[in-house]
C-alpha positions in Angstrom: 4.5 -21.6 66.2 1.5 -23.4 67.9 0.4 -21.6 71.1 -1.5 -24.1 73.9 -3.2 -22.9 76.9 -3.8 -25.0 80.0 -6.7 -24.1 82.7 -6.2 -26.3 85.6 -9.4 -25.6 87.4 -11.6 -26.6 90.5 -14.8 -25.0 91.4 -14.2 -21.9 89.3 -18.0 -21.6 88.0 -17.9 -17.9 88.4 -14.4 -17.3 86.7 -13.9 -20.3 83.9 -16.2 -19.1 81.2 -14.7 -15.5 81.2 -11.0 -17.0 81.4 -11.4 -19.3 78.3 -13.4 -16.5 76.1 -10.6 -14.0 77.0 -7.8 -16.1 75.6 -9.4 -17.7 72.4 -8.7 -15.2 70.0 -4.7 -15.5 70.9 -4.4 -19.2 71.2 -4.6 -22.4 69.0 -6.1 -24.7 71.7 -6.8 -24.7 74.9 -7.1 -27.5 77.6 -9.3 -27.1 80.3 -8.2 -29.5 83.1 -11.1 -30.2 85.9 -10.0 -31.5 89.1 -13.2 -32.6 90.3 -15.3 -29.9 90.6 -18.7 -30.1 92.7 -20.4 -27.0 91.6 -21.1 -26.1 87.9 -17.5 -25.4 86.4 -17.6 -28.5 83.9 -21.3 -27.3 82.5 -19.6 -23.7 82.2 -16.7 -25.3 80.3 -18.6 -27.3 78.1 -21.0 -24.5 77.2 -18.1 -22.9 75.4 -18.4 -23.9 71.7 -15.1 -23.7 70.0 -13.1 -26.4 68.3 -10.0 -25.0 70.1 -11.2 -26.1 73.5 -10.6 -29.4 74.9 -11.9 -30.6 78.3 -10.1 -33.1 80.2 -11.4 -34.5 83.4 -8.1 -34.3 86.0 -9.8 -35.6 89.0 -7.2 -37.6 91.0 -4.4 -36.5 89.4 -1.7 -35.9 92.1 0.0 -32.4 92.2 3.4 -33.7 91.2 2.0 -35.3 87.9 0.2 -32.1 87.0 3.1 -29.9 87.5 5.1 -31.9 85.3 2.5 -32.0 82.5 2.5 -28.3 82.5 6.2 -27.7 83.0 7.7 -29.7 79.9 
């Protein structure tokens, strides 16, 4: 079984690095979706050095579409 985590974030520079690193040992891959952050969130995501982490720019994705992507 493959376990995938999704982190949908916007302006979470103080939180995202710890969140990603806390789940890395337990998942096969992590998708970090940034929805137009204006702080250092993207830099913090990219500072995590792991092949398990995939960064996605989700700026402009409407809430209904992102809910659909994560629910099914």
